[in-house]
Biopython code that builds the backbone (N, CA, C, O; Angstrom):
import numpy as np
from Bio.PDB.StructureBuilder import StructureBuilder

atoms = [
    (1, "MET", "N", (114.714, 92.595, 179.100)),
    (1, "MET", "CA", (115.952, 93.325, 179.272)),
    (1, "MET", "C", (116.667, 93.406, 177.934)),
    (1, "MET", "O", (116.847, 92.397, 177.252)),
    (2, "ILE", "N", (117.066, 94.591, 177.573)),
    (2, "ILE", "CA", (117.730, 94.804, 176.290)),
    (2, "ILE", "C", (119.240, 94.811, 176.466)),
    (2, "ILE", "O", (119.782, 95.455, 177.364)),
    (3, "ARG", "N", (119.898, 94.079, 175.583)),
    (3, "ARG", "CA", (121.349, 94.104, 175.457)),
    (3, "ARG", "C", (121.640, 94.569, 174.039)),
    (3, "ARG", "O", (120.977, 94.139, 173.095)),
    (4, "PHE", "N", (122.632, 95.450, 173.882)),
    (4, "PHE", "CA", (122.958, 95.858, 172.519)),
    (4, "PHE", "C", (124.386, 96.356, 172.410)),
    (4, "PHE", "O", (125.033, 96.708, 173.396)),
    (5, "GLU", "N", (124.850, 96.370, 171.167)),
    (5, "GLU", "CA", (126.149, 96.920, 170.817)),
    (5, "GLU", "C", (125.978, 97.673, 169.507)),
    (5, "GLU", "O", (125.437, 97.138, 168.539)),
    (6, "VAL", "N", (126.438, 98.907, 169.482)),
    (6, "VAL", "CA", (126.393, 99.721, 168.272)),
    (6, "VAL", "C", (127.809, 100.212, 168.020)),
    (6, "VAL", "O", (128.452, 100.772, 168.908)),
    (7, "THR", "N", (128.288, 99.996, 166.800)),
    (7, "THR", "CA", (129.644, 100.403, 166.445)),
    (7, "THR", "C", (129.612, 101.347, 165.257)),
    (7, "THR", "O", (129.008, 101.049, 164.226)),
    (8, "GLU", "N", (130.267, 102.487, 165.412)),
    (8, "GLU", "CA", (130.483, 103.399, 164.288)),
    (8, "GLU", "C", (131.888, 103.132, 163.778)),
    (8, "GLU", "O", (132.860, 103.283, 164.517)),
    (9, "GLU", "N", (131.997, 102.738, 162.525)),
    (9, "GLU", "CA", (133.303, 102.463, 161.930)),
    (9, "GLU", "C", (134.091, 103.765, 161.800)),
    (9, "GLU", "O", (133.509, 104.812, 161.519)),
    (10, "PRO", "N", (135.414, 103.711, 162.003)),
    (10, "PRO", "CA", (136.218, 104.918, 161.818)),
    (10, "PRO", "C", (136.279, 105.307, 160.343)),
    (10, "PRO", "O", (136.131, 104.463, 159.459)),
    (11, "SER", "N", (136.493, 106.566, 160.101)),
    (11, "SER", "CA", (136.665, 107.070, 158.738)),
    (11, "SER", "C", (137.954, 107.895, 158.719)),
    (11, "SER", "O", (138.490, 108.200, 159.784)),
    (12, "PRO", "N", (138.457, 108.256, 157.563)),
    (12, "PRO", "CA", (139.718, 109.004, 157.509)),
    (12, "PRO", "C", (139.704, 110.235, 158.429)),
    (12, "PRO", "O", (138.869, 111.128, 158.288)),
    (13, "GLY", "N", (140.640, 110.252, 159.359)),
    (13, "GLY", "CA", (140.768, 111.377, 160.273)),
    (13, "GLY", "C", (139.817, 111.369, 161.453)),
    (13, "GLY", "O", (139.853, 112.283, 162.277)),
    (14, "VAL", "N", (138.953, 110.341, 161.556)),
    (14, "VAL", "CA", (137.961, 110.290, 162.639)),
    (14, "VAL", "C", (137.970, 108.897, 163.268)),
    (14, "VAL", "O", (137.833, 107.892, 162.571)),
    (15, "ASP", "N", (138.133, 108.848, 164.589)),
    (15, "ASP", "CA", (138.054, 107.567, 165.289)),
    (15, "ASP", "C", (136.628, 107.047, 165.254)),
    (15, "ASP", "O", (135.679, 107.808, 165.065)),
    (16, "GLY", "N", (136.491, 105.756, 165.435)),
    (16, "GLY", "CA", (135.165, 105.170, 165.549)),
    (16, "GLY", "C", (134.704, 105.190, 166.993)),
    (16, "GLY", "O", (135.419, 105.659, 167.879)),
    (17, "GLU", "N", (133.500, 104.675, 167.226)),
    (17, "GLU", "CA", (132.945, 104.612, 168.576)),
    (17, "GLU", "C", (132.217, 103.291, 168.749)),
    (17, "GLU", "O", (131.718, 102.711, 167.784)),
    (18, "ARG", "N", (132.162, 102.826, 169.984)),
    (18, "ARG", "CA", (131.376, 101.640, 170.295)),
    (18, "ARG", "C", (130.552, 101.920, 171.546)),
    (18, "ARG", "O", (131.061, 102.411, 172.553)),
    (19, "PHE", "N", (129.274, 101.596, 171.453)),
    (19, "PHE", "CA", (128.359, 101.691, 172.585)),
    (19, "PHE", "C", (127.896, 100.279, 172.902)),
    (19, "PHE", "O", (127.490, 99.541, 172.004)),
    (20, "MET", "N", (127.954, 99.898, 174.171)),
    (20, "MET", "CA", (127.476, 98.587, 174.600)),
    (20, "MET", "C", (126.582, 98.778, 175.816)),
    (20, "MET", "O", (126.887, 99.577, 176.701)),
    (21, "HIS", "N", (125.486, 98.047, 175.854)),
    (21, "HIS", "CA", (124.591, 98.099, 177.006)),
    (21, "HIS", "C", (124.248, 96.685, 177.441)),
    (21, "HIS", "O", (123.893, 95.831, 176.629)),
    (22, "VAL", "N", (124.364, 96.461, 178.736)),
    (22, "VAL", "CA", (124.008, 95.188, 179.347)),
    (22, "VAL", "C", (123.225, 95.507, 180.616)),
    (22, "VAL", "O", (123.657, 96.344, 181.409)),
    (23, "PRO", "N", (122.069, 94.850, 180.825)),
    (23, "PRO", "CA", (121.319, 95.087, 182.059)),
    (23, "PRO", "C", (122.202, 94.850, 183.290)),
    (23, "PRO", "O", (122.965, 93.885, 183.346)),
    (24, "GLY", "N", (122.087, 95.722, 184.243)),
    (24, "GLY", "CA", (122.874, 95.609, 185.462)),
    (24, "GLY", "C", (124.226, 96.295, 185.378)),
    (24, "GLY", "O", (124.844, 96.573, 186.406)),
    (25, "ARG", "N", (124.691, 96.568, 184.176)),
    (25, "ARG", "CA", (125.965, 97.269, 183.990)),
    (25, "ARG", "C", (125.769, 98.662, 183.425)),
    (25, "ARG", "O", (126.604, 99.543, 183.628)),
    (26, "GLY", "N", (124.676, 98.861, 182.721)),
    (26, "GLY", "CA", (124.439, 100.161, 182.112)),
    (26, "GLY", "C", (125.129, 100.288, 180.772)),
    (26, "GLY", "O", (125.420, 99.295, 180.104)),
    (27, "LEU", "N", (125.387, 101.528, 180.391)),
    (27, "LEU", "CA", (125.930, 101.841, 179.072)),
    (27, "LEU", "C", (127.437, 102.046, 179.135)),
    (27, "LEU", "O", (127.944, 102.724, 180.029)),
    (28, "PHE", "N", (128.143, 101.460, 178.184)),
    (28, "PHE", "CA", (129.578, 101.681, 178.020)),
    (28, "PHE", "C", (129.785, 102.397, 176.692)),
    (28, "PHE", "O", (129.136, 102.069, 175.699)),
    (29, "HIS", "N", (130.683, 103.367, 176.674)),
    (29, "HIS", "CA", (131.059, 104.058, 175.437)),
    (29, "HIS", "C", (132.573, 104.097, 175.354)),
    (29, "HIS", "O", (133.249, 104.433, 176.326)),
    (30, "GLY", "N", (133.099, 103.752, 174.195)),
    (30, "GLY", "CA", (134.536, 103.831, 173.990)),
    (30, "GLY", "C", (134.868, 104.259, 172.577)),
    (30, "GLY", "O", (134.111, 104.005, 171.640)),
    (31, "SER", "N", (136.006, 104.910, 172.434)),
    (31, "SER", "CA", (136.524, 105.255, 171.109)),
    (31, "SER", "C", (137.254, 104.045, 170.560)),
    (31, "SER", "O", (137.869, 103.288, 171.311)),
    (32, "THR", "N", (137.185, 103.860, 169.235)),
    (32, "THR", "CA", (137.843, 102.713, 168.621)),
    (32, "THR", "C", (138.866, 103.170, 167.588)),
    (32, "THR", "O", (138.715, 104.215, 166.954)),
    (33, "SER", "N", (139.897, 102.370, 167.439)),
    (33, "SER", "CA", (140.935, 102.633, 166.440)),
    (33, "SER", "C", (140.486, 102.094, 165.088)),
    (33, "SER", "O", (139.393, 101.545, 164.954)),
    (34, "ALA", "N", (141.343, 102.260, 164.095)),
    (34, "ALA", "CA", (141.017, 101.808, 162.739)),
    (34, "ALA", "C", (140.752, 100.309, 162.678)),
    (34, "ALA", "O", (139.964, 99.859, 161.845)),
    (35, "ASN", "N", (141.399, 99.521, 163.550)),
    (35, "ASN", "CA", (141.178, 98.076, 163.527)),
    (35, "ASN", "C", (140.081, 97.621, 164.490)),
    (35, "ASN", "O", (139.847, 96.422, 164.633)),
    (36, "GLY", "N", (139.411, 98.561, 165.150)),
    (36, "GLY", "CA", (138.276, 98.229, 166.001)),
    (36, "GLY", "C", (138.577, 98.071, 167.477)),
    (36, "GLY", "O", (137.666, 97.813, 168.264)),
    (37, "ASP", "N", (139.839, 98.220, 167.877)),
    (37, "ASP", "CA", (140.187, 98.123, 169.293)),
    (37, "ASP", "C", (139.696, 99.352, 170.047)),
    (37, "ASP", "O", (139.712, 100.464, 169.518)),
    (38, "ILE", "N", (139.255, 99.142, 171.293)),
    (38, "ILE", "CA", (138.940, 100.270, 172.174)),
    (38, "ILE", "C", (140.264, 100.933, 172.541)),
    (38, "ILE", "O", (141.229, 100.249, 172.882)),
    (39, "VAL", "N", (140.313, 102.252, 172.473)),
    (39, "VAL", "CA", (141.535, 102.982, 172.809)),
    (39, "VAL", "C", (141.276, 103.919, 173.987)),
    (39, "VAL", "O", (140.190, 104.479, 174.137)),
    (40, "LEU", "N", (142.302, 104.069, 174.812)),
    (40, "LEU", "CA", (142.238, 104.971, 175.962)),
    (40, "LEU", "C", (143.204, 106.121, 175.729)),
    (40, "LEU", "O", (144.301, 105.927, 175.205)),
    (41, "SER", "N", (142.795, 107.305, 176.117)),
    (41, "SER", "CA", (143.664, 108.473, 175.945)),
    (41, "SER", "C", (144.809, 108.433, 176.955)),
    (41, "SER", "O", (144.749, 107.727, 177.962)),
    (42, "GLU", "N", (145.838, 109.196, 176.665)),
    (42, "GLU", "CA", (146.977, 109.304, 177.570)),
    (42, "GLU", "C", (146.532, 109.812, 178.942)),
    (42, "GLU", "O", (146.977, 109.298, 179.969)),
    (43, "ASP", "N", (145.663, 110.810, 178.963)),
    (43, "ASP", "CA", (145.172, 111.343, 180.236)),
    (43, "ASP", "C", (144.403, 110.294, 181.024)),
    (43, "ASP", "O", (144.543, 110.207, 182.244)),
    (44, "ARG", "N", (143.596, 109.502, 180.342)),
    (44, "ARG", "CA", (142.824, 108.452, 181.020)),
    (44, "ARG", "C", (143.761, 107.410, 181.624)),
    (44, "ARG", "O", (143.558, 106.974, 182.756)),
    (45, "LEU", "N", (144.793, 107.010, 180.866)),
    (45, "LEU", "CA", (145.761, 106.046, 181.390)),
    (45, "LEU", "C", (146.499, 106.605, 182.603)),
    (45, "LEU", "O", (146.692, 105.903, 183.596)),
    (46, "ARG", "N", (146.911, 107.869, 182.521)),
    (46, "ARG", "CA", (147.605, 108.489, 183.659)),
    (46, "ARG", "C", (146.706, 108.522, 184.897)),
    (46, "ARG", "O", (147.170, 108.283, 186.012)),
    (47, "SER", "N", (145.429, 108.816, 184.696)),
    (47, "SER", "CA", (144.478, 108.848, 185.805)),
    (47, "SER", "C", (144.309, 107.460, 186.425)),
    (47, "SER", "O", (144.279, 107.326, 187.648)),
    (48, "LEU", "N", (144.201, 106.438, 185.590)),
    (48, "LEU", "CA", (144.067, 105.071, 186.105)),
    (48, "LEU", "C", (145.292, 104.671, 186.918)),
    (48, "LEU", "O", (145.167, 104.059, 187.978)),
    (49, "ILE", "N", (146.473, 105.018, 186.419)),
    (49, "ILE", "CA", (147.709, 104.688, 187.131)),
    (49, "ILE", "C", (147.783, 105.439, 188.456)),
    (49, "ILE", "O", (148.153, 104.863, 189.479)),
    (50, "ALA", "N", (147.434, 106.719, 188.439)),
    (50, "ALA", "CA", (147.523, 107.549, 189.645)),
    (50, "ALA", "C", (146.559, 107.108, 190.736)),
    (50, "ALA", "O", (146.863, 107.248, 191.921)),
    (51, "THR", "N", (145.407, 106.579, 190.356)),
    (51, "THR", "CA", (144.400, 106.225, 191.359)),
    (51, "THR", "C", (144.429, 104.751, 191.755)),
    (51, "THR", "O", (143.682, 104.337, 192.641)),
    (52, "SER", "N", (145.274, 103.962, 191.115)),
    (52, "SER", "CA", (145.355, 102.537, 191.445)),
    (52, "SER", "C", (146.305, 102.319, 192.608)),
    (52, "SER", "O", (147.293, 103.036, 192.765)),
    (53, "ARG", "N", (145.992, 101.317, 193.424)),
    (53, "ARG", "CA", (146.795, 101.027, 194.607)),
    (53, "ARG", "C", (147.752, 99.860, 194.398)),
    (53, "ARG", "O", (148.418, 99.417, 195.334)),
    (54, "GLY", "N", (147.813, 99.378, 193.189)),
    (54, "GLY", "CA", (148.697, 98.251, 192.899)),
    (54, "GLY", "C", (148.314, 97.622, 191.576)),
    (54, "GLY", "O", (147.401, 98.075, 190.886)),
    (55, "TYR", "N", (149.043, 96.557, 191.239)),
    (55, "TYR", "CA", (148.836, 95.916, 189.948)),
    (55, "TYR", "C", (147.405, 95.428, 189.762)),
    (55, "TYR", "O", (146.803, 95.666, 188.715)),
    (56, "GLU", "N", (146.860, 94.754, 190.756)),
    (56, "GLU", "CA", (145.518, 94.177, 190.594)),
    (56, "GLU", "C", (144.445, 95.245, 190.420)),
    (56, "GLU", "O", (143.545, 95.078, 189.596)),
    (57, "THR", "N", (144.518, 96.333, 191.172)),
    (57, "THR", "CA", (143.512, 97.387, 191.006)),
    (57, "THR", "C", (143.691, 98.101, 189.669)),
    (57, "THR", "O", (142.712, 98.520, 189.052)),
    (58, "LEU", "N", (144.950, 98.243, 189.215)),
    (58, "LEU", "CA", (145.192, 98.847, 187.906)),
    (58, "LEU", "C", (144.657, 97.945, 186.793)),
    (58, "LEU", "O", (144.005, 98.429, 185.867)),
    (59, "ALA", "N", (144.924, 96.652, 186.872)),
    (59, "ALA", "CA", (144.436, 95.709, 185.857)),
    (59, "ALA", "C", (142.913, 95.712, 185.804)),
    (59, "ALA", "O", (142.328, 95.698, 184.722)),
    (60, "HIS", "N", (142.270, 95.731, 186.970)),
    (60, "HIS", "CA", (140.806, 95.756, 187.025)),
    (60, "HIS", "C", (140.263, 97.059, 186.419)),
    (60, "HIS", "O", (139.306, 97.035, 185.645)),
    (61, "ALA", "N", (140.872, 98.181, 186.772)),
    (61, "ALA", "CA", (140.422, 99.478, 186.255)),
    (61, "ALA", "C", (140.611, 99.569, 184.742)),
    (61, "ALA", "O", (139.760, 100.119, 184.042)),
    (62, "MET", "N", (141.723, 99.032, 184.235)),
    (62, "MET", "CA", (141.962, 99.067, 182.790)),
    (62, "MET", "C", (140.980, 98.161, 182.056)),
    (62, "MET", "O", (140.476, 98.528, 180.995)),
    (63, "GLU", "N", (140.704, 96.987, 182.608)),
    (63, "GLU", "CA", (139.743, 96.072, 181.981)),
    (63, "GLU", "C", (138.363, 96.718, 181.896)),
    (63, "GLU", "O", (137.679, 96.595, 180.879)),
    (64, "LYS", "N", (137.954, 97.402, 182.956)),
    (64, "LYS", "CA", (136.663, 98.091, 182.946)),
    (64, "LYS", "C", (136.677, 99.259, 181.959)),
    (64, "LYS", "O", (135.704, 99.465, 181.234)),
    (65, "ALA", "N", (137.778, 100.030, 181.925)),
    (65, "ALA", "CA", (137.880, 101.175, 181.017)),
    (65, "ALA", "C", (137.870, 100.743, 179.550)),
    (65, "ALA", "O", (137.470, 101.513, 178.677)),
    (66, "LEU", "N", (138.309, 99.514, 179.281)),
    (66, "LEU", "CA", (138.300, 98.980, 177.920)),
    (66, "LEU", "C", (136.987, 98.283, 177.572)),
    (66, "LEU", "O", (136.816, 97.798, 176.453)),
    (67, "GLY", "N", (136.060, 98.232, 178.530)),
    (67, "GLY", "CA", (134.750, 97.632, 178.259)),
    (67, "GLY", "C", (134.722, 96.126, 178.393)),
    (67, "GLY", "O", (133.787, 95.485, 177.913)),
    (68, "GLY", "N", (135.715, 95.550, 179.030)),
    (68, "GLY", "CA", (135.812, 94.097, 179.160)),
    (68, "GLY", "C", (134.584, 93.412, 179.733)),
    (68, "GLY", "O", (134.125, 92.420, 179.166)),
    (69, "PRO", "N", (134.031, 93.908, 180.843)),
    (69, "PRO", "CA", (132.845, 93.244, 181.400)),
    (69, "PRO", "C", (131.646, 93.262, 180.446)),
    (69, "PRO", "O", (130.904, 92.283, 180.372)),
    (70, "TRP", "N", (131.450, 94.357, 179.721)),
    (70, "TRP", "CA", (130.349, 94.452, 178.750)),
    (70, "TRP", "C", (130.621, 93.500, 177.585)),
    (70, "TRP", "O", (129.731, 92.778, 177.134)),
    (71, "ASP", "N", (131.855, 93.515, 177.111)),
    (71, "ASP", "CA", (132.248, 92.663, 175.993)),
    (71, "ASP", "C", (132.028, 91.189, 176.331)),
    (71, "ASP", "O", (131.499, 90.437, 175.512)),
    (72, "ALA", "N", (132.428, 90.778, 177.519)),
    (72, "ALA", "CA", (132.275, 89.378, 177.933)),
    (72, "ALA", "C", (130.807, 88.969, 177.996)),
    (72, "ALA", "O", (130.458, 87.857, 177.599)),
    (73, "GLU", "N", (129.951, 89.849, 178.486)),
    (73, "GLU", "CA", (128.524, 89.513, 178.593)),
    (73, "GLU", "C", (127.829, 89.503, 177.241)),
    (73, "GLU", "O", (126.852, 88.776, 177.060)),
    (74, "LEU", "N", (128.310, 90.294, 176.289)),
    (74, "LEU", "CA", (127.684, 90.336, 174.964)),
    (74, "LEU", "C", (128.182, 89.232, 174.034)),
    (74, "LEU", "O", (127.502, 88.895, 173.065)),
    (75, "GLU", "N", (129.340, 88.671, 174.307)),
    (75, "GLU", "CA", (129.943, 87.692, 173.398)),
    (75, "GLU", "C", (129.013, 86.529, 173.029)),
    (75, "GLU", "O", (128.975, 86.160, 171.856)),
    (76, "PRO", "N", (128.268, 85.937, 173.953)),
    (76, "PRO", "CA", (127.384, 84.825, 173.565)),
    (76, "PRO", "C", (126.283, 85.228, 172.590)),
    (76, "PRO", "O", (125.707, 84.366, 171.926)),
    (77, "TYR", "N", (125.987, 86.496, 172.494)),
    (77, "TYR", "CA", (124.901, 86.966, 171.631)),
    (77, "TYR", "C", (125.379, 87.385, 170.240)),
    (77, "TYR", "O", (124.563, 87.662, 169.361)),
    (78, "ARG", "N", (126.663, 87.432, 170.043)),
    (78, "ARG", "CA", (127.195, 87.905, 168.760)),
    (78, "ARG", "C", (127.166, 86.789, 167.722)),
    (78, "ARG", "O", (127.441, 85.625, 168.011)),
    (79, "HIS", "N", (126.828, 87.189, 166.522)),
    (79, "HIS", "CA", (126.866, 86.247, 165.403)),
    (79, "HIS", "C", (127.024, 87.049, 164.122)),
    (79, "HIS", "O", (126.243, 87.960, 163.847)),
    (80, "ALA", "N", (128.036, 86.706, 163.346)),
    (80, "ALA", "CA", (128.211, 87.376, 162.052)),
    (80, "ALA", "C", (128.941, 86.424, 161.121)),
    (80, "ALA", "O", (129.807, 85.662, 161.550)),
    (81, "ALA", "N", (128.594, 86.471, 159.875)),
    (81, "ALA", "CA", (129.267, 85.650, 158.878)),
    (81, "ALA", "C", (130.648, 86.232, 158.594)),
    (81, "ALA", "O", (130.881, 87.423, 158.795)),
    (82, "ASP", "N", (131.554, 85.389, 158.130)),
    (82, "ASP", "CA", (132.887, 85.868, 157.771)),
    (82, "ASP", "C", (132.787, 86.947, 156.709)),
    (82, "ASP", "O", (132.029, 86.826, 155.746)),
    (83, "GLY", "N", (133.560, 87.999, 156.898)),
    (83, "GLY", "CA", (133.599, 89.069, 155.915)),
    (83, "GLY", "C", (132.491, 90.093, 156.045)),
    (83, "GLY", "O", (132.455, 91.063, 155.288)),
    (84, "VAL", "N", (131.585, 89.895, 156.990)),
    (84, "VAL", "CA", (130.482, 90.836, 157.188)),
    (84, "VAL", "C", (130.824, 91.697, 158.399)),
    (84, "VAL", "O", (131.013, 91.157, 159.488)),
    (85, "PRO", "N", (130.910, 93.018, 158.246)),
    (85, "PRO", "CA", (131.320, 93.871, 159.352)),
    (85, "PRO", "C", (130.220, 94.120, 160.383)),
    (85, "PRO", "O", (130.390, 94.954, 161.272)),
    (86, "MET", "N", (129.111, 93.419, 160.278)),
    (86, "MET", "CA", (127.982, 93.632, 161.176)),
    (86, "MET", "C", (127.933, 92.502, 162.199)),
    (86, "MET", "O", (128.190, 91.343, 161.871)),
    (87, "LYS", "N", (127.604, 92.847, 163.432)),
    (87, "LYS", "CA", (127.401, 91.847, 164.467)),
    (87, "LYS", "C", (125.938, 91.887, 164.854)),
    (87, "LYS", "O", (125.420, 92.928, 165.259)),
    (88, "LEU", "N", (125.285, 90.768, 164.730)),
    (88, "LEU", "CA", (123.863, 90.693, 165.054)),
    (88, "LEU", "C", (123.684, 90.053, 166.419)),
    (88, "LEU", "O", (124.300, 89.028, 166.711)),
    (89, "LEU", "N", (122.863, 90.637, 167.241)),
    (89, "LEU", "CA", (122.506, 90.017, 168.511)),
    (89, "LEU", "C", (121.263, 89.183, 168.241)),
    (89, "LEU", "O", (120.185, 89.726, 168.001)),
    (90, "THR", "N", (121.412, 87.870, 168.280)),
    (90, "THR", "CA", (120.326, 86.998, 167.840)),
    (90, "THR", "C", (119.535, 86.382, 168.978)),
    (90, "THR", "O", (118.432, 85.883, 168.755)),
    (91, "ARG", "N", (120.068, 86.404, 170.193)),
    (91, "ARG", "CA", (119.358, 85.838, 171.341)),
    (91, "ARG", "C", (118.993, 86.968, 172.286)),
    (91, "ARG", "O", (119.798, 87.868, 172.526)),
    (92, "VAL", "N", (117.811, 86.923, 172.809)),
    (92, "VAL", "CA", (117.400, 87.944, 173.773)),
    (92, "VAL", "C", (116.834, 87.272, 174.999)),
    (92, "VAL", "O", (116.412, 86.116, 174.956)),
    (93, "GLY", "N", (116.830, 88.014, 176.099)),
    (93, "GLY", "CA", (116.205, 87.468, 177.296)),
    (93, "GLY", "C", (117.106, 87.378, 178.461)),
    (93, "GLY", "O", (116.690, 86.932, 179.530)),
]
sb = StructureBuilder()
sb.init_structure("model")
sb.init_model(0)
sb.init_chain("A")
sb.init_seg("    ")
for serial, (resi, resn, name, xyz) in enumerate(atoms, 1):
    if name == "N":
        sb.init_residue(resn, " ", resi, " ")
    sb.init_atom(name, np.array(xyz, "f"), 0.0, 1.0, " ", f" {name:<3s}", serial, name[0])
structure = sb.get_structure()
């Protein structure tokens, strides 16, 4: 089973992107800001608010829209030296 994360760094005038894949969850894609945070558009936030039935469903929907479940599953596999903008997935299986 393959797990991976690919990040395109933002450049002047262009947002970055992050792709994450975890078996059982599939592929996540998000736009990233200059500091690397996943960002949600105003329309996406309005849609999440409109379709949520309360605080807990909104919090769950926002966490999923920000890639939280993928991020949590990939965290044990991340390893990078200080000052290196690359994250290596060193454990597989």
